[in-house]
Each structure stands twice: as structure tokens, then as C-alpha cells.
C-alpha positions as CSV (number, residue, x, y, z in Angstrom):
1,M,26.9,114.4,146.7
2,T,29.7,115.2,149.2
3,L,29.2,113.3,152.4
4,A,30.3,114.4,155.9
5,L,30.2,110.8,157.2
6,G,30.2,107.4,155.6
7,C,29.2,104.2,157.4
8,I,29.4,100.5,156.7
9,A,27.1,98.3,158.8
10,D,27.6,94.6,159.1
11,D,23.8,93.9,159.3
12,Y,20.6,95.6,158.3
13,T,19.1,96.2,161.8
14,G,22.3,97.6,163.0
15,A,22.4,99.9,160.0
16,S,18.8,101.1,160.9
17,D,20.0,101.7,164.5
18,L,22.9,103.8,163.4
19,A,20.9,105.7,160.8
20,N,18.3,106.5,163.5
21,T,21.1,107.7,165.8
22,L,22.6,110.0,163.2
23,T,19.2,111.4,162.3
24,R,18.4,112.2,165.9
25,A,21.7,114.0,166.2
26,G,20.8,116.3,163.3
27,L,22.3,114.6,160.3
28,R,20.2,114.0,157.1
29,T,20.7,110.3,156.7
30,V,20.0,107.6,154.1
31,Q,20.4,103.9,154.6
32,T,21.2,101.8,151.6
33,I,21.0,98.1,151.1
34,G,24.3,97.0,149.8
35,V,26.6,99.3,147.8
36,P,24.3,101.6,145.9
37,A,24.0,101.3,142.1
38,D,25.3,104.4,140.3
39,D,21.8,105.2,139.0
40,L,20.0,105.1,142.4
41,A,18.6,108.6,143.0
42,L,19.5,109.7,146.5
43,P,18.5,113.0,148.1
44,E,21.1,115.4,149.4
45,V,22.2,114.1,152.7
46,D,25.0,114.4,155.3
47,A,25.5,110.7,155.9
48,V,25.0,107.4,154.1
49,V,24.9,104.1,156.0
50,V,25.6,101.2,153.6
51,S,24.0,98.1,155.0
52,L,25.7,94.8,154.4
53,K,24.8,91.3,155.6
54,S,28.3,90.4,156.5
55,R,28.4,89.7,160.2
56,S,28.3,85.9,160.0
57,I,29.5,85.1,156.5
58,E,32.9,83.9,155.4
59,A,35.5,86.4,156.5
60,G,37.0,86.9,153.0
61,L,33.7,87.8,151.6
62,A,32.9,90.2,154.4
63,V,36.2,91.9,153.7
64,S,35.6,92.3,150.0
65,R,32.1,93.7,150.4
66,S,33.2,96.1,153.1
67,R,36.1,97.3,151.0
68,A,33.7,98.0,148.1
69,A,31.4,100.0,150.4
70,E,34.4,102.0,151.7
71,A,35.5,102.8,148.1
72,W,32.0,104.0,147.2
73,L,31.7,106.2,150.3
74,S,35.2,107.7,149.9
75,G,34.4,108.3,146.3
76,R,31.5,110.5,147.4
77,G,33.7,112.6,149.6
78,A,33.4,110.9,153.0
79,S,36.4,112.1,155.0
80,H,35.6,109.6,157.8
81,V,34.2,106.0,157.6
82,L,32.7,104.2,160.5
83,F,32.6,100.4,160.4
84,K,29.5,99.8,162.4
85,I,29.3,96.5,164.4
86,C,26.9,95.1,166.9
87,S,26.9,96.7,170.4
88,T,27.5,93.2,171.8
89,F,30.5,92.6,169.5
90,D,28.9,89.6,167.9
91,S,31.7,87.7,166.2
92,T,33.8,84.5,166.5
93,D,37.5,84.1,166.8
94,A,37.7,83.9,163.0
95,G,36.0,87.3,162.6
96,N,34.5,89.1,161.1
97,I,35.3,92.3,163.0
98,G,39.1,91.9,163.0
99,P,39.6,91.0,159.4
100,V,37.3,93.8,158.1
101,M,39.0,96.3,160.4
102,D,42.4,95.2,159.2
103,A,41.5,95.6,155.6
104,L,39.8,99.0,155.9
105,R,42.7,100.3,158.1
106,A,45.1,99.3,155.3
107,D,42.9,100.9,152.7
108,C,42.6,104.2,154.7
109,G,46.3,104.3,155.6
110,E,45.5,104.7,159.3
111,A,48.2,104.0,161.9
112,I,45.7,103.3,164.7
113,V,41.9,102.8,164.9
114,L,39.6,103.5,167.8
115,V,37.2,100.7,168.6
116,T,34.2,100.6,170.9
117,P,30.8,99.0,170.9
118,A,29.7,101.1,173.8
119,F,26.2,102.7,173.6
120,P,25.1,103.6,177.2
121,E,21.6,104.6,176.1
122,T,21.0,100.9,175.3
123,G,22.8,99.5,178.3
124,R,26.1,98.7,176.5
125,T,29.2,100.1,178.3
126,V,32.9,99.3,178.2
127,Y,35.2,99.5,181.3
128,Q,38.8,98.5,181.3
129,G,38.2,96.9,177.9
130,N,35.4,94.7,179.2
131,L,31.9,94.9,177.6
132,F,28.9,95.0,179.9
133,V,25.3,94.3,178.9
134,G,23.4,96.2,181.5
135,A,24.9,95.2,184.8
136,V,26.6,92.0,183.8
137,P,29.7,91.2,181.7
138,L,29.0,90.1,178.1
139,N,29.9,86.5,178.8
140,E,27.3,86.3,181.6
141,S,24.5,87.9,179.5
142,P,22.1,86.0,177.2
143,L,24.6,86.6,174.4
144,K,26.6,83.7,175.7
145,D,23.8,81.6,174.1
146,H,23.6,83.4,170.7
147,P,22.8,80.8,168.0
148,L,25.4,82.1,165.5
149,N,28.0,84.0,167.5
150,P,28.0,82.9,171.2
151,M,30.1,85.4,173.2
152,H,32.1,83.7,176.0
153,D,34.7,86.5,176.7
154,S,33.8,90.0,177.8
155,N,37.4,91.4,177.4
156,L,37.4,93.0,174.0
157,V,41.1,93.5,173.9
158,R,41.5,89.7,174.0
159,V,38.5,89.1,171.6
160,L,39.8,91.5,168.9
161,A,43.4,90.3,169.3
162,R,42.3,86.7,168.4
163,Q,40.7,88.1,165.1
164,S,43.2,90.8,164.0
165,R,46.6,90.7,162.5
166,T,47.6,93.8,164.5
167,Q,48.2,94.3,168.2
168,I,45.3,95.7,170.3
169,G,45.7,98.3,173.0
170,L,43.4,100.0,175.5
171,V,42.4,103.6,176.1
172,D,40.9,103.4,179.6
173,L,38.1,105.4,181.2
174,A,40.5,107.5,183.3
175,T,42.1,108.8,180.1
176,V,38.7,109.4,178.4
177,T,37.4,111.4,181.3
178,R,40.5,113.7,181.2
179,G,39.4,114.8,177.7
180,A,40.2,114.6,174.0
181,D,43.9,115.8,174.3
182,D,44.7,112.9,176.7
183,V,43.0,110.4,174.3
184,R,45.0,111.8,171.4
185,A,48.2,111.4,173.4
186,R,47.4,107.9,174.4
187,L,46.7,106.9,170.8
188,A,50.0,108.4,169.7
189,E,51.8,106.4,172.5
190,L,50.1,103.2,171.4
191,A,50.8,103.8,167.7
192,D,54.5,104.4,168.4
193,K,54.6,100.9,169.9
194,G,53.2,99.5,166.7
195,I,49.7,98.9,168.1
196,G,47.1,99.3,165.3
197,A,43.8,99.4,167.1
198,A,42.6,100.4,170.6
199,I,39.5,99.4,172.5
200,I,38.3,102.6,174.2
201,D,36.2,102.7,177.4
202,A,32.9,104.5,177.5
203,V,30.3,104.5,180.3
204,F,28.4,107.8,179.8
205,D,27.2,109.7,176.7
206,R,29.8,112.4,177.4
207,D,32.5,109.8,176.9
208,L,31.1,109.2,173.4
209,E,31.4,112.9,172.6
210,T,35.1,112.9,173.6
211,I,35.6,109.8,171.5
212,G,33.8,111.3,168.6
213,L,35.9,114.4,168.5
214,V,39.1,112.3,168.3
215,A,37.8,109.7,166.0
216,A,36.6,112.3,163.5
217,E,40.2,113.4,163.1
218,H,41.0,110.0,161.6
219,R,39.9,108.2,158.5
220,L,38.4,105.2,160.2
221,S,36.7,104.0,163.4
222,V,35.0,100.8,164.5
223,G,32.0,100.5,166.8
224,A,28.3,100.5,167.5
225,S,25.9,103.4,167.2
226,G,27.3,105.0,170.3
227,I,30.4,106.1,168.4
228,G,28.2,107.2,165.6
229,L,26.5,109.5,168.0
230,G,29.8,110.8,169.1
231,L,30.9,111.4,165.5
232,A,27.6,113.1,164.6
233,R,27.9,115.5,167.6
234,A,31.5,116.2,166.7
235,L,30.6,117.1,163.2
236,V,27.8,119.5,164.4
237,S,29.9,121.1,167.2
238,T,32.9,121.7,164.9
239,G,30.6,123.3,162.2
240,K,31.2,120.7,159.6
241,V,27.5,119.8,159.5
242,R,24.5,122.1,160.2
243,S,22.1,120.3,162.5
244,R,18.6,119.8,161.3
245,T,15.5,118.8,163.3
246,A,14.5,115.2,162.5
247,G,11.0,115.5,161.0
248,G,8.3,113.0,160.2
249,E,8.5,113.4,156.4
250,A,9.9,109.9,155.9
251,S,7.2,108.5,158.2
252,A,4.2,109.9,156.4
253,G,1.4,107.3,156.1
254,V,1.1,104.8,153.2
255,G,-2.0,102.8,154.2
256,G,-2.3,99.2,153.2
257,A,-2.2,96.1,155.3
258,A,0.3,95.6,158.1
259,A,2.2,92.5,159.3
260,C,5.0,91.6,161.7
261,L,7.7,88.9,161.3
262,A,9.9,87.7,164.2
263,G,12.9,85.5,163.6
264,S,15.0,86.6,166.6
265,C,15.3,84.2,169.6
266,S,16.4,86.8,172.1
267,Q,14.6,87.0,175.4
268,A,13.4,90.5,174.5
269,T,11.8,89.4,171.3
270,L,10.2,86.3,172.9
271,Q,8.5,88.6,175.5
272,Q,7.4,91.1,172.7
273,I,5.8,88.2,170.8
274,A,4.0,87.0,174.0
275,N,2.6,90.6,174.6
276,A,1.6,90.9,170.9
277,E,-0.7,87.8,171.3
278,R,-3.0,90.0,173.4
279,V,-3.7,92.4,170.5
280,M,-3.3,90.6,167.2
281,P,-3.3,87.1,165.7
282,V,0.0,85.3,166.1
283,L,1.2,82.2,164.3
284,H,4.1,80.3,165.8
285,L,6.1,78.3,163.1
286,D,7.7,75.0,163.8
287,P,11.5,75.4,163.2
288,E,11.8,71.7,162.5
289,Q,9.2,71.9,159.8
290,I,10.7,75.0,158.3
291,V,14.1,73.2,157.8
292,S,12.3,70.2,156.3
293,G,10.8,72.0,153.3
294,P,8.6,74.9,152.0
295,G,5.4,73.7,153.5
296,E,5.6,75.7,156.7
297,A,6.0,79.0,154.8
298,Q,3.1,78.1,152.6
299,R,1.0,77.3,155.7
300,A,1.9,80.7,157.2
301,L,0.8,82.6,154.1
302,A,-2.4,80.6,153.9
303,W,-3.1,81.5,157.6
304,A,-2.2,85.2,157.2
305,Q,-3.9,86.2,153.9
306,P,-7.6,86.0,155.1
307,R,-6.7,87.8,158.3
308,L,-4.9,90.9,156.8
309,A,-8.1,92.7,156.0
310,D,-9.0,92.7,159.7
311,G,-5.8,94.1,161.0
312,P,-2.1,93.3,161.7
313,V,-0.8,89.8,162.1
314,L,2.4,88.4,163.5
315,I,4.3,85.3,162.2
316,A,7.1,84.0,164.4
317,S,9.9,81.5,163.8
318,S,11.4,82.6,167.1
319,A,12.0,79.8,169.6
320,T,13.8,79.2,172.9
321,P,17.6,78.7,172.9
322,E,17.0,75.1,173.8
323,A,14.7,74.5,170.8
324,V,17.0,76.3,168.4
325,A,20.0,74.2,169.7
326,A,18.0,71.0,169.1
327,V,17.3,71.9,165.5
328,Q,20.9,73.0,164.9
329,A,22.1,69.7,166.3
330,R,20.0,67.7,163.9
331,H,20.6,69.8,160.8
332,G,23.7,71.9,161.4
333,R,23.9,75.5,162.6
334,D,24.5,77.1,159.3
335,A,21.9,75.0,157.4
336,A,19.2,75.5,160.0
337,G,19.8,79.3,160.2
338,H,19.8,79.7,156.4
339,A,16.6,77.7,156.0
340,I,14.7,79.7,158.6
341,E,15.9,83.0,157.2
342,Q,14.9,82.1,153.7
343,A,11.5,80.8,154.9
344,M,10.8,84.2,156.6
345,A,11.9,86.0,153.4
346,D,9.5,83.8,151.4
347,I,6.7,84.7,153.8
348,A,7.6,88.4,153.5
349,A,7.4,88.3,149.7
350,G,4.1,86.6,149.9
351,L,2.7,89.1,152.3
352,V,3.8,92.1,150.2
353,Q,2.2,90.4,147.1
354,A,-1.0,90.2,149.2
355,G,-1.0,93.9,149.8
356,V,1.1,94.4,152.9
357,R,2.7,97.9,152.9
358,R,3.7,98.2,156.5
359,L,6.1,95.5,157.6
360,I,7.9,95.1,160.9
361,V,10.7,92.6,161.2
362,A,12.5,91.4,164.4
363,G,15.9,89.9,164.2
364,G,19.1,91.0,162.3
365,E,19.5,88.0,160.1
366,T,15.8,87.8,159.4
367,S,15.7,91.5,158.4
368,G,18.6,91.0,156.1
369,A,17.0,88.1,154.3
370,V,13.6,89.9,154.0
371,V,15.0,93.1,152.6
372,D,17.2,91.2,150.1
373,R,14.2,89.2,148.9
374,L,12.1,92.4,148.5
375,R,14.9,94.0,146.6
376,I,14.7,97.3,148.4
377,P,17.8,99.4,147.6
378,G,17.5,102.0,150.3
379,F,15.5,103.8,153.0
380,L,14.9,107.3,154.2
381,V,15.1,107.4,158.0
382,G,11.9,108.5,159.8
383,V,10.8,108.9,163.4
384,E,12.1,106.7,166.2
385,I,10.0,103.8,167.5
386,A,12.3,102.7,170.2
387,P,16.0,103.5,170.9
388,G,17.9,102.3,167.9
389,V,14.8,101.5,165.8
390,P,13.4,104.1,163.3
391,V,10.5,104.0,160.9
392,L,12.0,103.5,157.4
393,R,10.5,104.6,154.1
394,A,11.6,102.4,151.2
395,V,13.4,104.1,148.3
396,G,13.3,102.5,144.9
397,A,11.2,99.5,146.0
398,G,9.5,97.5,143.2
399,A,6.4,97.2,145.3
400,G,6.0,101.0,145.6
401,D,5.7,103.1,148.8
402,M,6.3,101.0,151.9
403,L,7.1,101.6,155.6
404,L,9.3,99.2,157.4
405,A,10.8,98.7,160.9
406,L,13.9,96.5,161.2
407,K,14.6,95.6,164.8
408,S,17.7,93.9,166.3
409,G,16.5,91.1,168.5
410,N,17.4,92.7,171.9
411,F,16.0,96.2,171.0
412,G,12.6,97.7,171.9
413,G,10.3,97.7,174.8
414,A,7.8,95.0,175.8
415,E,5.1,96.4,173.6
416,F,7.4,97.0,170.6
417,F,5.1,95.6,167.9
418,S,2.1,97.7,169.0
419,D,4.3,100.8,169.4
420,A,5.7,100.3,165.9
421,L,2.2,99.9,164.3
422,A,1.0,103.1,166.1
423,L,3.7,105.1,164.2
424,M,3.3,103.3,160.9
425,R,0.0,104.5,159.4
């Protein structure tokens, strides 16, 4: 296998988002869970997205896992590697975006790296280095209350500078709109000053195409799925990849029972859960009881199993930011988050054992815990449910043929769960 593009994603839902974007742009794409084993049979593809669960772990561990993924991708011929991060730049002042970027940049031998989380299709834009979520700066959006990585600064030059060992520069929108040659010249100017990474503005899709053309000439870039879109279009437009129409082969029906799990506390997911209550049974778990022991997960399985024969069910650990903060205050942020993720993974394993073959998971950390517990090594990317969320067909899963959807908390429309089930037969 010789890859045109290799990608390292710092969480599983973000990996699905990117894999979906690349597939829509005409690249044959596989998403793997972790660095693939040498004996995992993968089809001939243009791009591989290696999914890691490294966004919120200790920085040194995130670096070592990301370097292993880069080595695997480069060993399969990938001439460019994208380190895929969240479109809301989820991170703390300790990392992990900066430390991973620094390590990969050193491994790739790059003088300067382009960085942007912009993805206008999903309302994420960058202007003068500031990240906007819709019409508001990042620090005024609901991400200011993120339970793991609260974002209190919209200026990404400052945010990344606090994490990275290198100086951070800016390629502004005026430069981007003048075209690829001006972007190249600006990067050369910054590199000559010893600046090792540059936040680059993007407000429209055409900005991503300019960025993709320049980024593809380098060994490494950092960003969300928007820069992935730019890279994919650059690979197609320059003839390095032959575009293929995204088909529904990976989404062919599997039958079996269906279930939904929601662990995200985003406003979007909370609204999606409320809407789902009109069309399917929904069980709301008690976060305090989850942290206290295994009883809440056992209660959820006992509730779900007799209902699966009648149709889909939804089990939610999601709660308001205030409720989450109260649990974290009593038990500690990391301990509470870990307990809830593992409880949802326990529930997922029990549901699959009970015959569930179509599983929808909302929340990046929850999705990571679930896929790890189910020991699914990879996915073929199918049709798109919502922007950034494809149907995924499990590759090499011990439970056999399965369809999954892994949704970042903020993604999807108000009827996301019903929309996903309609495409997962």
C-alpha cells in the first residue's frame, strides 16, 4: 500500500469527521483505531486516518503515540501527514496540540508548519488568528465551559505559543486571498525569522483550497477536517489522486438491533437527546451513581435488553454543565470523566453481547472508550449522516459485521439520532 495522505487524529469522532471529509472529496479512505497491526488486512486506499485517543491524556504519552502513528504512515509511503485536531482547538496550556506538533515537526524535518482548525462548513472560521464558533469568538462560545478543556482564549497564536517550544506566526486572510504564491512567500518570511509554526486564517472553502495546495508541498500540517478537505482537493487537482465517487458499499445493511449512547454534555447533544425522546425509549443515567460504582451501568443494561426487540433505545449519561461541574467537584475532573466513559463502554459491550449491530455514539471521549472496549481495529467509511459524521462499517471486529456512527458532541442536526438510524439498516 502506498498512501497519498496519512492522518493522525487525536480522538475517534474527529477521525470519523476527517475520514468522511476525505471520502466526500473523492479519496478512498480507511479509519483505523490506533496504529494498525501488521496483519490487519486493509483494502487499497488513498488515505488512512489513524485514530488515537490522545487529546486529553498526559502530553508525553500523546507525543509517543502520535510519533508511532507517523512512523507507520510514512512507512506506507505517505508523503504528507496531517495531525488532525478538534475544530475548536480543544487543549490546555500544557498541550496536547503544541507538544505533538513539535515532535512531529522534528521527525519530519519541517522548517515551518501550517496550522488551522478552520472548517467553514461547520461554522468554524479563523480571522486574524482568532477562532470563531459561528458568529462568536471561541472564548464566548459554549466551549468556554468544556468539562475537560475549557477554552478561554480565542487567539490561537497565543494559545499555541503557550504550548509549543517554537515561535508562532500568522498568515492572515489578506495573504490567503491573494493566492498560494503569497502564502508560500509569507511562510518563507516567517521561517527565515526562526518561526516554526503559523496559524493561517480561513473564512471560506476557497481559502481551504489555497491552504491545501501549499500544505501538500510540505511533510506536515496541523488542523481540523477543513485543512483535510483542502489537502484532498489539492491531491485531486494536481493529479496525484484520481477522484472516486463516494458510494454506499460501506453502508450496506447489517440488520440486528440498534442502540444509541450519549456521553457528550454539549448543548447540541442535549437537544438531540430531548428530540429523540419523542420517537424512542430514553434512559437518563445519574452521573453521581455512575461514579459511585457499577450499579448504574447494570441498571442501564437491564432496562435496555427487553426493549431492543421493539426498536432502538437511547442511554444517556449527558448532563448540564452545572451538573457535571458538581460531580467533578466531589470526585475530581479526571476521575469523574474516566468513570463515566468506562461505564458507557461497559454498557456498549453489554448491548453488543445482547445483539446490537447498529450503534450510534455521541461524544468524542465516549466514542473512544466504546470503540476501545469493543476492540474494533478499523472502519470503512460510508455515506454521510450529517456534516462530519459518516456511517462506519467495522473492519476486523470480533462481534462480526457492525455499523457505527461516532459523533462529536457539537455535530449533527436536531434529529441526529433518527437521521442516523434511517441510514443504518
